[in-house]
C-alpha positions in Angstrom: -6.1 -9.0 35.8 -3.8 -6.1 35.6 -4.5 -3.0 33.5 -1.7 -4.0 31.1 -3.7 -7.2 30.2 -6.7 -5.2 28.9 -7.2 -5.7 25.2 -5.4 -9.0 25.1 -8.5 -11.2 24.9 -8.7 -11.8 28.7 -12.1 -12.1 30.4 -13.0 -11.0 33.9 -16.0 -11.8 36.0 -18.7 -9.1 36.2 -20.5 -8.1 39.4 -23.0 -11.0 39.0 -20.2 -13.5 38.1 -20.9 -13.4 34.4 -17.9 -13.3 32.0 -17.2 -10.0 30.3 -14.9 -9.9 27.4 -12.3 -7.2 27.2 -11.0 -8.1 23.8 -10.8 -4.8 22.0 -9.4 -6.0 18.7 -11.8 -5.4 15.9 -11.1 -6.8 12.4 -11.3 -4.2 9.7 -11.7 -5.4 6.1 -10.7 -3.0 3.4 -10.2 -3.0 -0.4 -7.0 -2.0 -2.1 -7.2 -0.2 -5.4 -3.9 -0.3 -7.1 -3.1 2.1 -9.9 0.1 1.1 -11.7 1.9 1.2 -15.1 1.1 5.0 -15.4 3.1 8.0 -14.4 2.7 11.1 -12.2 2.4 14.5 -13.7 3.1 17.5 -11.5 1.6 20.5 -13.4 -0.9 22.0 -13.1 -1.4 19.8 -10.1 -0.2 16.3 -9.1 -2.1 13.5 -10.8 -1.5 10.0 -12.0 -2.1 9.4 -15.7 -2.5 6.2 -17.7 -1.8 2.7 -16.4 -4.0 0.0 -15.1 -6.4 -0.3 -12.1 -6.3 -3.6 -10.1 -8.7 -4.2 -7.3 -7.9 -6.4 -4.3 -10.9 -7.0 -2.2 -11.5 -8.1 1.3 -8.1 -7.5 2.8 -7.6 -7.7 6.5 -6.1 -4.2 7.4 -3.9 -5.9 10.1 -2.1 -7.5 7.2 -1.3 -4.3 5.4 2.2 -3.0 6.3 4.8 -1.5 4.1 6.6 -4.7 3.3 3.3 -6.4 2.6 2.4 -3.6 0.1 5.8 -4.0 -1.6 5.2 -7.7 -1.9 1.8 -7.2 -3.4 3.3 -4.7 -5.9 5.8 -7.3 -6.9 2.9 -9.7 -7.4 1.5 -7.2 -9.9 4.8 -7.6 -11.9 7.0 -4.8 -10.6 10.4 -6.0 -9.5 11.8 -2.5 -9.0 9.5 -0.1 -7.2 10.5 3.5 -7.0 7.8 4.7 -4.5 4.4 3.8 -3.2 1.8 6.5 -2.7 -1.6 6.8 -1.0 -4.2 9.2 -2.3 -6.6 10.7 0.3 -8.6 13.7 0.9 -8.0 16.5 3.4 -11.1 18.0 4.9 -13.1 15.9 2.5 -12.2 17.8 -0.6 -8.5 18.5 -1.2 -6.8 15.5 -2.9 -3.3 14.7 -1.7 -0.7 12.1 -2.5 1.2 10.8 0.5 4.5 8.9 0.2 4.5 5.5 2.0 8.0 4.9 3.2 7.6 2.9 6.4 4.9 1.0 8.4 4.0 4.1 10.4 3.0 5.9 7.2 0.8 3.0 6.1 -0.8 2.6 9.6 -1.5 6.4 9.8 -3.4 6.4 6.6 -5.2 3.1 7.4 -6.9 5.0 10.3 -8.8 7.1 7.7 -10.1 4.1 5.7 -13.4 2.8 7.1 -14.3 -0.8 7.5 -15.3 -1.9 4.0 -13.6 1.2 2.5 -11.0 1.4 -0.2 -7.4 2.5 0.1 -6.0 3.9 -3.2 -2.4 3.0 -3.8 -0.1 4.2 -6.6 3.0 2.5 -7.8 5.8 4.6 -9.2 7.9 2.0 -10.9 11.5 2.2 -12.0 12.0 1.7 -15.7 15.0 -0.6 -16.2 17.4 0.5 -18.9 18.6 -2.3 -21.2 22.1 -3.5 -21.0 24.0 -2.0 -23.9 26.8 -3.9 -25.5 29.2 -1.9 -27.6 30.2 -3.6 -30.8 33.2 -2.8 -32.9 31.8 -1.9 -36.3 35.0 -3.1 -38.0 34.4 -6.6 -36.7 30.8 -6.6 -38.0 32.0 -5.5 -41.4 34.5 -8.3 -41.6 31.8 -10.9 -40.8 29.6 -9.9 -43.7 
């Protein structure tokens, strides 16, 4: 077995002929805590106000990528998503919101979520403006 095969589920014989597994993949199950329908306020510090909390339990962290999160946000009823944010702590005490733009952002933050832990996600949704149809008032007056 070559060194590039390590971690691919191959097995090799040990010194006594017994099989030793070199499969290094470990499943990590997490929970997703979605905060949505609210809004961000910047002053005096960034925070998310209002909205709804939806828990999604027992999610395989290998199935949490940026496109997956966007799909899950759509499942919550948001067709047009402005941004996705993750809330975490720096040095265990300073709360920060990080923008999740690409898979690398999501994978970086997943490293800090322990097995059985919770990843807090915030949806900044786009409010759709209604289509406005201009009506000629003179036409309306003639109809009455």
